[in-house]
C-alpha positions as CSV (number, residue, x, y, z in Angstrom):
1,M,96.0,99.3,160.2
2,S,99.2,100.6,158.9
3,L,98.4,98.4,155.9
4,D,96.2,100.1,153.8
5,M,94.1,98.2,150.6
6,V,95.6,99.6,147.9
7,S,99.1,98.5,149.6
8,L,97.7,95.2,150.2
9,E,96.2,94.5,146.8
10,I,99.2,95.3,144.7
11,L,101.2,93.0,147.0
12,A,98.3,90.1,146.5
13,E,99.3,90.5,142.9
14,G,102.5,91.8,142.3
15,G,104.5,90.7,145.3
16,E,106.9,87.7,146.1
17,E,105.3,84.9,146.8
18,Q,105.3,85.0,150.5
19,E,104.2,88.3,150.5
20,R,101.2,87.6,148.2
21,E,100.2,84.6,150.4
22,C,100.3,87.1,153.8
23,A,98.5,90.1,152.1
24,K,95.3,87.2,151.3
25,K,95.0,86.4,154.7
26,I,95.1,89.8,155.7
27,L,93.1,91.4,152.8
28,P,89.5,89.9,154.2
29,I,90.0,91.7,157.5
30,R,91.6,94.5,156.5
31,A,88.3,95.5,154.2
32,K,86.3,95.7,157.2
33,G,88.4,99.0,158.1
34,N,86.2,100.1,160.6
35,L,84.9,97.2,162.5
36,L,89.2,96.0,162.7
37,L,89.6,99.7,164.0
38,C,86.2,99.7,166.3
39,T,88.2,95.9,168.2
40,L,91.6,97.0,168.2
41,L,90.8,100.4,169.9
42,L,88.7,99.4,171.7
43,G,90.6,96.5,173.2
44,N,93.6,98.8,173.0
45,T,91.8,100.7,175.5
46,M,90.3,97.7,177.8
47,V,94.0,96.5,178.2
48,N,95.4,99.8,179.2
49,A,92.5,100.0,182.0
50,L,93.3,96.7,182.9
51,I,97.0,97.7,183.4
52,A,96.3,100.6,185.2
53,I,93.8,98.7,188.0
54,L,96.0,95.8,188.3
55,M,99.1,98.4,188.9
56,A,97.2,100.3,191.6
57,D,96.5,97.3,193.3
58,L,99.8,95.7,193.4
59,T,101.7,99.0,194.4
60,D,101.1,102.6,196.3
61,G,100.4,105.7,193.9
62,L,103.5,106.6,192.6
63,V,105.2,103.4,191.7
64,G,102.0,102.2,190.1
65,L,101.6,105.2,187.7
66,A,105.1,105.3,186.5
67,L,105.1,100.8,186.4
68,S,101.5,101.5,184.1
69,T,102.9,104.2,182.2
70,L,106.2,102.4,181.0
71,S,104.3,99.1,180.5
72,I,102.0,100.7,178.3
73,V,104.4,102.9,176.4
74,V,106.9,100.2,175.8
75,L,104.9,97.1,175.3
76,G,101.9,98.9,174.0
77,E,102.9,101.0,171.8
78,I,107.3,101.1,171.0
79,V,107.8,97.7,170.8
80,P,104.7,97.1,168.4
81,Q,104.7,99.6,166.3
82,A,108.7,99.3,165.5
83,A,108.3,95.9,165.3
84,C,105.2,96.2,162.9
85,S,106.7,99.4,161.1
86,R,109.3,96.7,159.4
87,Y,107.5,93.5,159.8
88,G,103.8,94.8,159.6
89,L,102.9,92.2,156.7
90,Y,104.3,89.2,158.6
91,I,103.1,90.1,161.9
92,G,99.8,90.5,160.9
93,A,99.6,87.4,158.7
94,N,100.6,85.7,161.6
95,T,98.2,87.1,164.5
96,V,94.9,86.9,161.8
97,W,93.4,84.6,164.5
98,V,93.7,86.5,167.1
99,V,92.2,89.3,165.8
100,K,89.1,87.4,164.7
101,I,88.7,85.9,167.9
102,F,88.8,89.6,169.5
103,I,86.4,90.9,167.1
104,I,84.0,87.8,167.6
105,I,84.0,89.3,171.4
106,M,83.8,92.5,170.7
107,Y,81.2,92.0,167.6
108,A,78.4,93.3,169.6
109,V,80.1,97.0,171.0
110,A,82.2,97.3,168.1
111,W,79.9,96.5,164.7
112,P,77.1,99.3,165.6
113,I,79.8,101.9,166.2
114,S,81.7,100.6,162.7
115,V,78.2,101.3,160.6
116,I,77.7,104.7,162.2
117,L,81.3,105.3,160.8
118,D,80.2,103.9,157.6
119,L,77.3,105.9,157.3
120,I,79.4,109.1,158.6
121,L,82.9,108.4,156.8
122,G,82.1,106.3,154.0
123,R,84.3,102.5,153.7
124,D,87.8,103.1,153.4
125,I,89.2,102.7,150.4
126,G,93.0,103.2,151.2
127,Q,95.3,105.3,149.8
128,V,94.6,106.8,146.2
129,Y,96.9,108.8,144.3
130,S,96.2,111.4,142.2
131,A,97.2,111.9,138.7
132,A,99.9,114.6,140.2
133,E,101.2,112.4,143.0
134,L,101.4,109.3,140.7
135,H,103.6,111.3,138.5
136,K,105.8,112.3,141.2
137,L,105.8,108.7,142.9
138,I,107.0,107.5,139.6
139,R,109.6,110.3,139.4
140,I,110.9,109.2,142.7
141,H,110.9,105.3,142.2
142,V,113.4,106.7,138.7
143,E,115.3,109.0,140.1
144,N,116.2,107.8,143.6
145,P,118.8,105.4,143.1
146,D,118.2,103.4,146.2
147,A,114.7,103.4,144.9
148,Q,115.3,102.7,141.4
149,E,117.4,99.8,142.3
150,E,114.9,98.1,144.8
151,S,111.7,98.7,142.0
152,G,114.0,97.9,139.4
153,L,112.3,100.9,136.5
154,N,114.7,103.0,134.3
155,K,114.4,106.3,132.8
156,D,112.7,105.1,129.9
157,D,109.6,103.2,132.1
158,G,109.4,106.5,133.8
159,N,109.1,108.2,130.7
160,L,106.5,105.7,129.2
161,L,104.4,105.8,132.6
162,T,104.7,109.5,133.0
163,G,103.7,110.1,129.1
164,A,100.6,108.1,130.0
165,L,99.5,110.4,132.4
166,E,100.7,113.5,130.4
167,Y,99.9,113.4,127.1
168,K,96.1,114.4,127.7
169,D,97.6,117.9,128.6
170,K,98.5,118.0,125.5
171,T,96.6,119.0,122.4
172,V,96.7,118.4,118.1
173,A,98.7,121.4,117.6
174,D,101.8,120.6,120.0
175,V,102.6,117.0,118.1
176,M,100.7,117.2,114.4
177,T,102.8,117.9,111.2
178,T,102.1,121.5,110.0
179,I,100.2,122.3,106.5
180,E,103.7,123.5,104.7
181,K,105.5,120.2,105.7
182,V,103.0,117.7,104.6
183,F,104.0,115.7,101.4
184,M,100.7,116.2,99.3
185,L,100.0,115.3,95.6
186,D,97.6,117.2,93.4
187,S,94.1,114.8,92.6
188,Q,95.2,115.6,89.1
189,T,98.7,114.1,89.2
190,R,99.4,110.9,87.0
191,L,101.1,108.4,88.6
192,T,103.9,108.1,86.5
193,F,107.0,106.4,87.2
194,P,109.1,109.7,88.9
195,V,105.4,110.5,90.7
196,L,105.5,107.2,92.1
197,M,109.5,107.2,92.8
198,E,108.8,110.8,94.9
199,I,106.0,108.7,96.6
200,Y,108.6,105.8,98.0
201,K,111.2,108.7,98.3
202,S,109.1,110.4,100.7
203,G,108.5,107.3,103.3
204,F,104.6,107.9,103.8
205,T,102.1,105.2,103.8
206,R,99.3,107.9,103.8
207,I,99.5,110.7,101.4
208,P,96.8,114.1,101.8
209,I,95.2,114.6,98.5
210,Y,94.0,118.3,97.8
211,E,92.5,119.9,94.9
212,I,94.1,122.8,93.1
213,D,94.6,123.9,96.7
214,R,96.1,122.9,99.4
215,Q,93.8,124.0,101.9
216,N,90.8,121.7,99.8
217,I,92.0,118.0,100.8
218,V,89.9,115.8,99.0
219,G,91.1,112.2,100.0
220,I,94.0,109.9,101.5
221,L,95.8,108.1,98.7
222,F,97.3,104.6,100.6
223,T,100.3,103.8,99.3
224,K,99.7,100.3,99.5
225,D,96.8,100.9,97.0
226,L,100.1,101.6,94.4
227,I,100.9,97.4,94.5
228,L,98.9,96.8,90.9
229,I,99.4,100.5,89.3
230,D,101.4,100.3,86.1
231,P,103.3,103.7,85.8
232,D,102.7,103.4,82.2
233,D,99.4,103.5,82.7
234,G,100.0,106.7,83.7
235,V,96.6,106.6,85.9
236,E,95.5,110.0,87.7
237,I,95.2,110.1,91.4
238,A,91.8,111.1,91.5
239,A,90.8,107.8,89.8
240,V,92.3,106.1,92.7
241,I,91.3,107.4,95.8
242,S,87.5,107.5,93.7
243,F,87.4,103.9,94.5
244,H,89.0,103.4,98.3
245,G,90.7,107.1,100.1
246,N,87.5,109.7,99.3
247,R,86.2,112.3,101.7
248,E,82.5,110.4,100.4
249,G,84.3,106.8,102.3
250,G,85.1,108.8,105.0
251,F,88.5,108.3,105.3
252,V,89.3,112.6,105.5
253,R,88.4,113.5,108.9
254,G,88.6,116.8,110.6
255,V,89.6,117.6,113.8
256,P,90.2,121.0,115.4
257,D,94.1,121.8,116.5
258,D,93.1,122.7,119.9
259,T,91.9,119.3,120.9
260,S,93.3,116.9,123.8
261,L,95.5,114.3,122.7
262,D,93.1,111.1,124.9
263,K,90.2,112.4,122.6
264,V,91.9,112.8,119.3
265,F,93.0,109.0,120.3
266,R,89.1,107.9,120.9
267,E,88.6,109.5,117.5
268,F,91.3,107.4,116.0
269,K,89.6,104.3,117.7
270,F,86.0,104.9,116.8
271,S,86.6,105.7,114.0
272,Y,89.5,103.2,112.5
273,L,91.8,105.8,110.6
274,H,95.2,106.6,111.2
275,L,95.7,109.8,109.8
276,L,93.2,112.9,111.0
277,V,93.5,116.9,109.3
278,A,93.7,119.2,111.7
279,Y,92.0,122.8,111.3
280,G,92.0,125.9,113.3
281,E,90.1,129.3,113.4
282,T,91.1,132.4,111.7
283,A,89.6,135.7,111.1
284,H,91.4,136.7,107.8
285,A,93.0,133.5,105.6
286,N,91.0,133.1,102.6
287,H,90.6,129.3,101.8
288,I,88.6,126.4,100.4
289,C,87.5,124.2,102.5
290,G,84.3,123.8,105.3
291,M,83.6,121.6,107.9
292,D,80.4,120.0,108.8
293,D,79.1,119.7,111.9
294,D,78.0,116.1,111.7
295,R,79.6,114.2,114.6
296,I,81.8,110.5,114.0
297,G,80.4,108.8,116.5
298,K,79.1,108.4,120.1
299,D,80.8,110.9,122.2
300,S,83.2,112.4,119.6
301,P,84.1,115.7,120.2
302,H,85.3,116.4,116.2
303,L,83.7,117.2,113.0
304,S,83.8,115.3,109.7
305,F,85.9,117.4,106.7
306,R,84.4,118.4,103.7
307,T,85.0,120.5,100.4
308,D,83.0,123.7,99.5
309,H,82.8,123.9,95.6
310,V,85.7,125.5,94.5
311,S,84.5,127.9,92.2
312,D,82.2,129.2,94.6
313,Y,85.6,130.6,96.6
314,T,83.0,130.1,99.8
315,T,85.0,129.9,103.2
316,A,83.7,128.3,105.7
317,H,82.6,129.9,109.1
318,S,82.3,128.5,112.5
319,L,79.8,128.9,115.4
320,T,82.0,131.7,116.5
321,G,82.2,133.5,112.9
322,N,85.5,132.5,112.3
323,R,86.1,131.0,109.3
324,R,88.2,127.6,109.6
325,V,91.4,126.6,107.9
326,V,93.6,123.6,107.6
327,T,96.3,123.6,109.6
328,G,98.1,120.2,109.3
329,V,97.7,116.5,109.6
330,I,97.9,114.5,112.9
331,T,98.2,110.5,112.8
332,L,97.8,107.6,115.5
333,E,101.9,107.7,115.3
334,D,101.9,111.5,116.2
335,V,99.5,110.9,119.2
336,L,101.9,107.1,120.3
337,E,105.0,109.7,120.1
338,A,103.7,112.1,123.0
339,V,102.9,109.3,125.2
340,I,106.1,107.4,125.1
341,K,107.9,110.7,125.2
342,D,110.1,109.8,122.2
343,E,110.3,109.8,117.9
344,I,109.4,106.5,116.4
345,V,111.8,106.3,113.4
346,D,110.8,103.5,111.1
347,E,112.7,101.6,108.2
348,T,111.8,104.1,105.5
349,D,111.5,107.6,107.5
350,N,114.3,110.2,106.5
351,F,113.5,112.7,109.4
352,V,113.5,112.4,112.9
353,D,110.8,115.0,113.4
354,V,109.1,115.8,110.2
355,N,108.6,119.4,111.7
356,K,112.7,119.9,112.1
357,T,114.5,119.4,108.5
358,E,117.8,119.2,110.1
359,T,116.9,115.8,112.4
360,L,118.0,113.9,109.2
361,V,118.0,109.7,110.2
362,R,121.7,109.2,109.8
363,G,123.4,105.5,110.6
364,R,120.6,103.8,110.2
365,G,120.6,100.4,112.2
366,G,124.4,101.1,112.6
367,S,127.4,101.9,110.3
368,Q,127.5,98.5,108.9
369,R,123.4,98.1,107.8
370,P,123.3,99.3,103.8
371,D,120.8,102.2,103.2
372,P,118.1,100.6,101.9
373,T,117.5,103.0,99.2
374,N,120.4,102.6,97.3
375,F,118.7,99.5,95.4
376,L,116.7,102.8,93.8
377,T,119.6,102.6,91.5
378,M,117.9,99.3,89.5
379,F,115.7,102.2,88.4
380,E,118.0,104.9,87.4
381,H,117.0,104.3,83.5
382,K,113.4,105.1,84.6
383,I,114.2,108.4,86.0
384,R,113.2,111.7,83.6
385,N,115.4,112.8,81.5
386,Q,117.9,110.2,81.5
387,T,119.5,109.6,78.0
388,K,122.1,107.0,78.4
389,L,122.1,103.5,77.8
390,S,123.5,101.1,80.6
391,D,125.6,98.3,79.3
392,A,122.9,95.4,79.5
393,E,120.1,97.7,77.8
394,T,122.0,98.3,74.8
395,A,123.3,94.7,75.0
396,A,119.1,93.5,74.9
397,I,118.6,96.5,72.0
398,I,121.3,95.0,69.3
399,A,119.8,91.6,70.3
400,F,116.3,92.6,69.5
401,L,116.9,94.8,66.6
402,S,119.1,92.2,65.2
403,L,116.8,89.4,65.4
404,N,113.1,91.3,64.9
405,V,114.5,94.3,62.3
406,P,115.4,93.2,59.1
407,E,117.2,96.8,57.9
408,F,119.3,95.9,61.2
409,K,120.7,92.2,60.6
410,E,123.3,93.0,58.2
411,L,124.8,95.3,61.2
412,A,124.6,91.8,63.3
413,R,128.2,90.7,62.2
414,F,129.4,93.9,63.5
415,G,129.0,94.0,67.1
416,G,131.7,97.3,67.2
417,V,129.6,99.1,64.9
418,F,126.1,98.3,66.0
419,K,127.1,99.0,69.3
420,K,128.4,102.5,68.4
421,L,125.4,103.5,66.2
422,V,123.0,102.4,69.2
423,N,125.1,104.7,71.9
424,A,124.5,107.1,69.4
425,S,121.3,107.2,69.3
426,Q,119.5,109.4,71.0
427,V,117.2,108.5,74.2
428,E,114.4,110.5,75.3
429,E,111.3,110.4,77.8
430,R,107.7,112.1,76.8
431,D,104.6,112.4,79.3
432,V,102.2,113.3,76.6
433,S,98.6,112.6,77.8
434,E,95.5,111.7,75.3
435,D,92.1,111.9,77.2
436,E,90.4,110.1,74.0
437,E,89.4,106.8,73.7
438,R,91.3,103.9,72.3
439,V,90.5,101.2,69.6
440,T,91.3,97.8,69.8
441,V,93.9,95.9,67.1
442,V,92.6,92.2,66.3
443,G,95.2,89.9,67.0
444,L,98.4,91.7,68.2
445,S,100.1,91.6,71.6
446,S,100.8,94.8,73.1
447,V,104.3,93.2,74.1
448,A,104.7,91.3,70.9
449,P,107.1,93.2,68.6
450,H,105.9,94.6,64.9
451,R,106.2,97.5,63.1
452,V,104.0,100.4,61.4
453,E,104.3,101.4,58.1
454,A,101.0,102.7,55.9
455,N,97.3,101.9,56.8
456,T,98.3,98.1,58.5
457,I,100.4,97.0,61.0
458,E,103.2,94.3,60.8
459,N,104.5,91.7,62.9
460,V,107.7,90.5,62.6
461,S,107.2,87.6,60.1
462,G,105.4,90.0,58.0
463,R,101.5,88.6,58.1
464,R,99.7,91.6,57.7
465,L,97.1,93.2,60.7
466,T,94.1,95.0,59.5
467,L,92.7,97.6,62.0
468,K,89.5,96.7,63.4
469,E,86.6,99.0,63.1
470,N,85.0,99.6,66.5
471,G,81.9,101.5,65.8
472,S,81.6,104.2,68.3
473,M,84.8,103.4,69.6
474,A,86.6,104.6,66.6
475,A,88.7,107.9,66.9
476,H,87.8,110.5,64.4
477,R,90.3,113.1,65.1
478,S,90.9,116.6,63.6
479,Q,93.9,116.7,61.5
480,S,93.9,120.8,61.7
481,S,96.4,120.9,64.4
482,I,98.7,118.8,62.6
483,E,99.1,120.8,59.5
484,N,100.3,124.0,61.8
485,V,103.0,121.8,63.6
486,N,107.0,122.6,62.6
487,K,108.3,120.2,59.7
488,S,111.7,120.1,61.1
489,N,112.1,116.5,62.6
490,V,114.7,118.2,65.1
491,D,112.2,120.3,66.6
492,L,109.5,116.6,66.4
493,L,112.1,114.9,68.5
494,N,111.4,117.5,71.5
495,S,107.8,118.2,71.4
496,G,104.8,117.3,70.0
497,P,104.0,114.0,68.0
498,I,106.6,111.0,67.5
499,F,105.7,111.2,63.9
500,C,102.9,113.7,62.2
501,K,100.8,112.3,59.3
502,G,102.1,113.5,55.3
503,Q,105.4,115.1,56.9
504,S,108.8,114.1,55.9
505,S,110.4,111.8,58.9
506,N,114.1,110.7,59.1
507,Y,114.3,108.4,61.8
508,F,113.3,105.3,63.5
509,V,111.7,104.8,67.0
510,L,112.2,101.7,69.2
511,I,109.9,101.6,72.5
512,L,112.3,101.2,75.3
513,Q,109.0,101.6,78.0
514,G,105.6,103.4,78.5
515,K,102.9,103.5,75.0
516,I,102.3,105.4,72.1
517,L,98.9,106.0,70.5
518,V,99.2,105.7,66.7
519,H,96.5,107.0,64.3
520,A,96.2,105.9,60.8
521,G,93.7,105.5,57.7
522,A,91.2,107.6,56.5
523,D,89.1,107.2,59.2
524,D,92.2,107.7,61.9
525,F,91.8,104.3,63.5
526,E,93.6,104.4,66.8
527,S,96.0,101.9,68.1
528,E,98.2,101.2,71.2
529,L,101.9,99.7,70.6
530,G,103.7,99.1,74.3
531,P,107.4,98.6,75.1
532,W,109.5,96.7,72.6
533,C,107.8,97.7,69.7
534,Y,109.0,100.0,66.6
535,I,108.0,102.3,64.3
536,G,109.0,104.4,61.3
537,Q,111.4,101.3,60.0
538,K,111.2,102.5,56.5
539,A,112.6,106.2,57.4
540,L,116.0,104.7,57.6
541,T,116.1,103.7,54.4
542,T,113.6,105.4,52.0
543,E,114.5,109.2,51.7
544,P,112.1,111.3,51.6
545,F,109.9,109.1,54.1
546,I,106.3,110.4,54.5
547,P,104.5,108.4,57.0
548,D,100.4,108.6,56.2
549,F,100.1,108.0,60.1
550,R,100.8,109.5,63.0
551,A,101.6,109.1,66.4
552,T,102.1,110.5,69.8
553,P,103.5,109.3,73.2
554,H,100.8,108.3,75.6
555,G,101.0,108.9,79.4
556,L,105.1,108.4,80.3
557,C,107.5,106.5,77.8
558,R,111.1,106.1,76.7
559,L,111.8,106.1,73.2
560,L,115.0,105.3,71.8
561,F,115.6,107.2,68.3
562,I,118.3,105.9,65.3
563,R,118.4,108.7,62.4
564,R,118.8,107.8,58.7
565,D,122.1,109.7,58.4
566,D,123.7,107.4,61.4
567,Y,122.0,104.4,60.4
568,K,123.8,104.9,56.2
569,A,127.0,106.1,58.5
570,A,126.9,102.7,60.2
571,M,126.4,101.0,57.0
572,R,129.3,102.7,55.4
573,A,131.4,101.4,58.4
574,A,130.4,97.9,58.1
575,Q,130.7,97.9,54.6
576,V,134.5,98.8,54.9
577,E,135.3,96.1,58.0
578,A,134.0,93.6,55.3
579,M,136.3,94.6,52.6
580,S,139.2,95.1,54.8
581,G,138.0,92.2,57.1
582,T,138.8,93.8,60.2
583,R,136.4,93.8,63.1
584,S,137.8,97.2,64.7
585,V,135.2,99.7,65.7
586,I,137.6,102.3,65.5
587,G,138.9,101.7,61.8
588,A,135.2,101.0,60.6
589,T,134.2,104.6,61.8
590,D,137.6,106.4,60.9
591,A,136.9,104.5,57.0
592,A,132.7,106.0,57.4
593,I,134.1,109.5,58.3
594,A,136.9,109.3,55.0
595,I,133.9,108.3,53.3
């Protein structure tokens, strides 16, 4: 009887082989607890009475009393209990057949009594612990050295087990990332290279997207959706989430920040989401958000998240009359961290705890492991305001211009002068977007080198390609804004269009990255030039050069500007080198200055 059902079931499934065999033998009899109890007590009472009667018949009164007492206490109580307290499992397994015999003998009397006990007391289910008792039991197994050695549990095991018991007592507000610390982006942001770089550096896979106000969350941007995004296209985030990640698709869900984590965990499973927006109630806050009282799933205590019309500036009220405000976001990882009672830091996390900026991740994977962000140096040339060319870029530009632009073929024989010209030229990044429709250029690859002059486009071989008119697709734009542009080419290098129709220009432009839009002809036809295309070739040799087209950046682009004066100085330096027979860059430069 000292072996309860819970202990026997544990031993039958998780004990050593011998313990499992013994427990399986005892379990069928121990399952009928009240019948076994009645049988053992009846048998014990009968044996005690029999011993007393026999001793009274064999001896006189006092001697019989002493002998019967000693025999009952020593042989019937002390010895069996002492032995069974240490070896009860093995003794019980080996005496099962004896107990079965006594059950059969006393069944007529024991069974009716056991039925009455079952009705009054209920069936014996063994020792069952509450959550608090289990928590203490686990701590004993972990903190007591002897128990720890016997159980094999360590501190991490204890934290994991107790965390699973405690996490339901925590709320969303205890583990969420507060709204001030959340990395968010505006829906109108264009996915240019700098923006993609910031997303990469953030280390997050799901990014909340807001519209105008951070309280107005309209979607979730999944970074894996950016794999197919070309930063040169300058796609708006709103366009991306309109297909995948918007609130209409159910990707934005709200949960009260006082909800317990066990309910939030069920919500994650029901909604198939890994990020929820947490909101609270306030009687003072002004914000532009709302919550619908639509349940997400069966037994779900949470509310779905929506946005009111921004221009109305209406605030959503709960049933209590208070306003609801977004207080943060909670992820499935936050819940798991509460369970294991530790922070999960992956390959791209910048902080151990996002809410604590002092917990910067250091020494990731050991000091011998290289920092995974070091490879970002490969893209340094794409960072905004980067104005210097690498040696590899300079060599590529020289090779391209030498082969494809006739004006530079003469300089190809003077590598030092050519390199100095390229390095002295200005590199700029522009980010000016136009929402107008584009006109396709017939027979022209966006990656093939070509130049734009007058109303036609020529490729390297000199074949002239005429722009195709495309009905409603043809762009008819007003030129009034161009007439008011400052006529200084220096000013144009820093802002506004690259070339303005009817305005003198003194520079040649090579597109290194991105795209520019060219508008030419009486009907202002539009064409698009991509990387390694060039424009303004005649500006190097014609003075003044007045283009009959205009060119503007389309999204983020990186451009190389070569001025007419620099080009002519390089040509003079090349002539001096040719006459003197030297190929020294320094000598040629000095000669050019002397001239």
